[in-house]
C-alpha positions as a printed Julia matrix, in Angstrom:
286×3 Matrix{Float64}:
  -86.66   -76.05  -30.84
  -89.47   -75.02  -28.27
  -92.95   -75.3   -28.22
  -96.02   -75.06  -26.17
  -96.97   -77.91  -24.21
  -99.28   -80.65  -26.24
  -97.62   -79.49  -29.54
  -95.57   -81.81  -31.32
  -91.81   -81.44  -31.2
  -89.59   -83.54  -33.52
  -85.93   -83.77  -34.1
  -84.11   -85.71  -36.43
  -80.69   -87.2   -36.15
  -78.03   -88.71  -38.75
  -77.98   -92.21  -38.37
  -74.29   -92.44  -38.61
  -74.28   -90.08  -35.53
  -74.84   -91.11  -31.88
  -78.57   -91.24  -30.49
  -78.58   -89.41  -27.04
  -80.57   -90.91  -24.57
  -83.59   -89.22  -23.3
  -82.83   -87.4   -19.93
  -84.53   -88.37  -16.83
  -88.35   -86.85  -16.56
  -88.57   -85.97  -20.4
  -92.07   -86.22  -21.2
  -93.75   -87.02  -24.47
  -95.96   -84.6   -26.19
  -99.35   -84.87  -27.31
  -99.81   -86.77  -30.8
  -96.73   -86.57  -33.03
  -95.74   -87.71  -36.33
  -93.89   -91.14  -35.75
  -91.55   -91.09  -38.84
  -88.05   -90.06  -39.97
  -87.05   -87.69  -42.63
  -84.62   -89.35  -45.59
  -82.66   -86.82  -46.73
  -79.28   -84.5   -47.11
  -77.55   -87.63  -48.47
  -77.52   -89.48  -45.32
  -80.4    -91.69  -43.24
  -81.88   -89.94  -40.79
  -84.0    -90.99  -37.89
  -86.21   -88.73  -35.36
  -84.86   -89.03  -31.74
  -87.15   -89.04  -28.79
  -88.79   -85.31  -28.09
  -87.63   -83.04  -25.28
  -90.02   -81.85  -23.15
  -91.93   -78.42  -24.21
  -90.28   -75.7   -22.86
  -91.34   -71.82  -23.17
  -89.02   -69.51  -24.93
  -88.53   -65.72  -25.05
  -88.37   -65.68  -28.67
  -91.25   -65.04  -31.09
  -93.47   -68.17  -31.92
  -92.02   -69.63  -35.58
  -95.34   -71.49  -36.28
  -98.96   -70.67  -35.88
 -101.01   -72.95  -33.57
 -101.68   -76.37  -35.05
 -105.35   -76.6   -36.46
 -106.95   -78.49  -39.14
 -105.85   -77.45  -42.53
 -106.39   -78.18  -45.96
 -103.56   -80.08  -47.88
 -100.52   -77.85  -48.94
  -99.49   -74.42  -48.13
 -101.18   -71.06  -48.41
  -97.94   -68.98  -48.02
  -99.52   -66.11  -50.08
 -102.19   -65.7   -47.35
  -99.7    -64.88  -44.48
  -98.2    -61.78  -43.46
  -94.49   -61.08  -44.55
  -92.45   -61.26  -40.93
  -95.53   -63.29  -39.67
  -95.94   -66.84  -38.07
  -95.93   -69.52  -40.8
  -98.93   -71.54  -41.61
 -100.54   -73.91  -39.18
  -99.52   -77.31  -38.93
  -95.72   -76.42  -40.62
  -92.53   -77.02  -38.35
  -88.93   -76.26  -38.78
  -87.42   -79.59  -38.05
  -83.68   -79.85  -37.33
  -82.23   -82.97  -39.78
  -79.64   -83.85  -37.23
  -78.37   -82.91  -33.38
  -76.3    -79.96  -33.34
  -76.94   -79.14  -37.07
  -77.73   -75.36  -38.06
  -81.06   -74.74  -38.7
  -82.09   -73.38  -42.29
  -84.18   -70.23  -41.69
  -87.93   -70.2   -43.13
  -89.63   -67.09  -43.32
  -92.44   -65.24  -44.91
  -91.54   -62.34  -47.0
  -92.78   -60.07  -49.87
  -91.92   -60.62  -53.74
  -93.56   -58.9   -56.41
  -96.22   -57.7   -53.98
  -96.75   -61.55  -53.16
  -96.18   -63.16  -49.76
  -93.98   -66.23  -50.44
  -91.92   -68.42  -48.06
  -87.81   -67.44  -48.19
  -85.3    -70.12  -46.99
  -81.57   -69.26  -46.32
  -79.56   -71.82  -45.55
  -75.59   -71.59  -44.68
  -73.97   -74.85  -43.91
  -77.5    -75.71  -42.35
  -80.05   -78.52  -42.97
  -83.65   -78.28  -41.47
  -86.97   -78.96  -43.13
  -90.31   -77.46  -42.95
  -93.02   -80.26  -42.73
  -96.28   -81.04  -42.49
  -98.04   -84.12  -41.13
  -99.6    -86.07  -44.46
 -103.01   -84.81  -44.98
 -103.29   -85.64  -48.42
 -105.19   -88.0   -50.42
 -103.16   -89.03  -53.56
 -105.99   -90.87  -54.68
 -108.09   -88.16  -54.88
 -105.66   -85.31  -55.4
 -102.54   -86.28  -56.7
 -101.82   -83.31  -58.67
  -98.95   -81.18  -57.23
  -98.47   -77.47  -58.28
  -96.23   -75.17  -56.73
  -93.62   -72.72  -57.6
  -90.02   -71.78  -56.59
  -87.09   -69.58  -57.21
  -83.41   -69.97  -56.49
  -80.82   -67.11  -56.22
  -77.98   -69.12  -57.52
  -77.11   -73.1   -57.81
  -75.0    -74.89  -55.03
  -71.6    -75.08  -57.08
  -70.03   -78.4   -55.47
  -73.54   -79.94  -54.97
  -74.2    -83.28  -56.33
  -77.41   -85.24  -55.07
  -75.44   -88.82  -56.08
  -72.29   -88.11  -53.62
  -72.98   -88.31  -50.12
  -70.51   -85.62  -49.28
  -71.98   -83.21  -52.01
  -75.76   -84.24  -51.47
  -77.23   -80.72  -50.78
  -80.12   -78.81  -53.01
  -81.24   -75.34  -52.8
  -84.79   -76.47  -53.45
  -86.85   -79.68  -52.74
  -90.07   -80.72  -51.94
  -89.92   -83.9   -49.72
  -92.79   -86.68  -49.3
  -92.65   -89.74  -46.67
  -94.68   -92.67  -47.21
  -96.34   -95.54  -45.41
  -95.95   -98.83  -46.59
  -95.58  -102.75  -45.78
  -91.68  -103.01  -44.86
  -91.72  -106.77  -44.43
  -91.58  -106.92  -48.04
  -88.23  -104.74  -48.11
  -84.89  -106.49  -48.68
  -83.19  -107.66  -45.81
  -80.5   -104.87  -45.9
  -83.26  -102.03  -45.91
  -85.22  -103.83  -42.97
  -81.93  -104.07  -40.94
  -81.6   -100.56  -41.47
  -85.19   -99.62  -40.33
  -84.69  -102.26  -37.13
  -81.52  -100.72  -36.12
  -82.95   -97.28  -36.38
  -85.84   -98.5   -34.21
  -83.59   -99.86  -31.78
  -81.52   -96.7   -31.4
  -83.99   -94.13  -31.21
  -87.28   -95.96  -30.81
  -88.52   -94.81  -34.2
  -89.35   -96.39  -37.44
  -88.05   -94.92  -40.9
  -90.6    -94.19  -43.54
  -91.1    -96.89  -45.97
  -90.15   -94.73  -48.92
  -89.35   -91.03  -49.71
  -89.72   -89.1   -52.69
  -88.34   -85.73  -53.52
  -88.44   -83.3   -55.96
  -84.88   -81.51  -56.31
  -83.18   -78.79  -58.23
  -79.71   -80.04  -59.49
  -77.16   -77.99  -61.64
  -75.27   -81.83  -62.5
  -78.19   -83.95  -63.42
  -80.64   -83.45  -66.47
  -84.24   -82.81  -65.57
  -86.38   -86.07  -65.47
  -83.53   -87.89  -63.76
  -84.45   -89.93  -60.98
  -81.52   -90.23  -58.64
  -80.95   -92.59  -56.04
  -80.11   -91.64  -52.33
  -76.29   -92.54  -52.08
  -77.18   -94.35  -48.63
  -80.51   -96.07  -49.59
  -82.7    -97.04  -52.26
  -85.7    -96.34  -50.17
  -84.9    -92.41  -50.85
  -85.36   -91.49  -54.88
  -85.11   -87.63  -55.85
  -86.68   -86.44  -59.53
  -84.69   -83.83  -61.0
  -87.47   -81.03  -61.88
  -85.36   -77.98  -62.29
  -81.94   -76.92  -63.48
  -79.71   -74.98  -65.76
  -78.46   -71.77  -65.54
  -81.44   -70.54  -67.44
  -83.83   -71.0   -64.72
  -81.81   -69.2   -62.11
  -83.27   -66.03  -60.63
  -86.37   -66.94  -61.89
  -90.15   -67.79  -60.84
  -90.67   -71.56  -62.13
  -93.91   -72.7   -61.99
  -94.27   -76.59  -61.6
  -96.82   -79.42  -61.67
  -96.32   -83.08  -61.05
  -98.38   -85.91  -60.36
  -96.99   -87.27  -56.94
  -98.67   -90.42  -57.33
  -97.4    -91.65  -61.06
  -93.81   -90.09  -59.86
  -93.68   -92.4   -57.05
  -94.76   -95.48  -59.38
  -92.19   -94.7   -61.85
  -89.4    -94.4   -59.21
  -90.29   -97.41  -57.11
  -92.14   -99.69  -59.64
  -95.28   -99.9   -57.23
  -98.29   -98.06  -56.35
  -97.75   -95.55  -53.19
  -99.12   -96.04  -50.04
 -100.44   -93.31  -47.33
  -98.82   -89.94  -47.25
  -97.09   -90.04  -43.78
  -95.54   -86.21  -43.95
  -94.7    -84.05  -46.71
  -92.54   -80.38  -46.66
  -89.86   -78.79  -48.34
  -86.1    -78.42  -47.62
  -83.21   -76.29  -48.65
  -79.95   -77.53  -47.12
  -76.26   -76.91  -47.65
  -74.85   -78.59  -44.55
  -72.88   -81.12  -46.85
  -71.1    -78.69  -48.9
  -70.81   -75.68  -46.12
  -72.11   -73.36  -48.74
  -74.99   -70.86  -48.78
  -78.34   -71.0   -50.47
  -81.23   -68.55  -50.79
  -84.3    -69.87  -52.04
  -88.1    -68.92  -52.35
  -91.39   -71.1   -52.41
  -94.74   -70.18  -53.54
  -98.06   -71.7   -52.4
  -98.18   -75.54  -52.68
 -101.64   -77.26  -54.0
 -103.22   -80.32  -54.61
 -105.53   -80.72  -57.04
 -107.2    -84.14  -59.52
 -105.0    -85.54  -61.71
 -104.43   -83.81  -65.25
């Protein structure tokens, strides 16, 4: 992943994999999101960023700029840059990236995700206030489910579509095992895991409304919001109160949102998946 000097560069690595040491002369870019992504059925932590480089390939995102919470994909141009502040972040060193691009669907511009034994997340820093605008609305569509996926099993923990929210919180209140994992990640990678991660997922094994624990940590909860053959190939309009869902899943009130985004991943099953995401918006509670 490359960017111009001063932009954030984040690469996420599996905690079960070695963490490469920073090369001599590596420089830290400007402000960056100091948080790990807990996804894909494994505990993930960010590695130290590499020096920014100039790439001959076209830019994959617009220059960083203050933006309203959410994502207005419909305001973009098919084949053009992604909305400002959104970055395609690898979830592990050496993992193939999921491809995210703007395309036309029924005369509207939407985000298309193409995964082939790949896993990367399109993420944005946490510029949303759940106290004022906890109601999340979005729409998504998948081409087909991932036949072998099962979010409760580590080796099968993939999903054709997800939204991801990472939260800050008081880590001293966590159980000893969770605090040890956070300390280990910080020791190995120099970064801390988020206090908690909440995901909305498409599942073909668990009923809608289910809350699934990540197979490796209780600090990641997945709420099934879509599933079944009836929704395949159709745009589904969804709305959730993120603050209420967090409280239901973790039995406490949410802290500040550190980052949020979306993820289409097939790295565990080795399958292919195609999904489309419409605009992501936040508003007052309904």
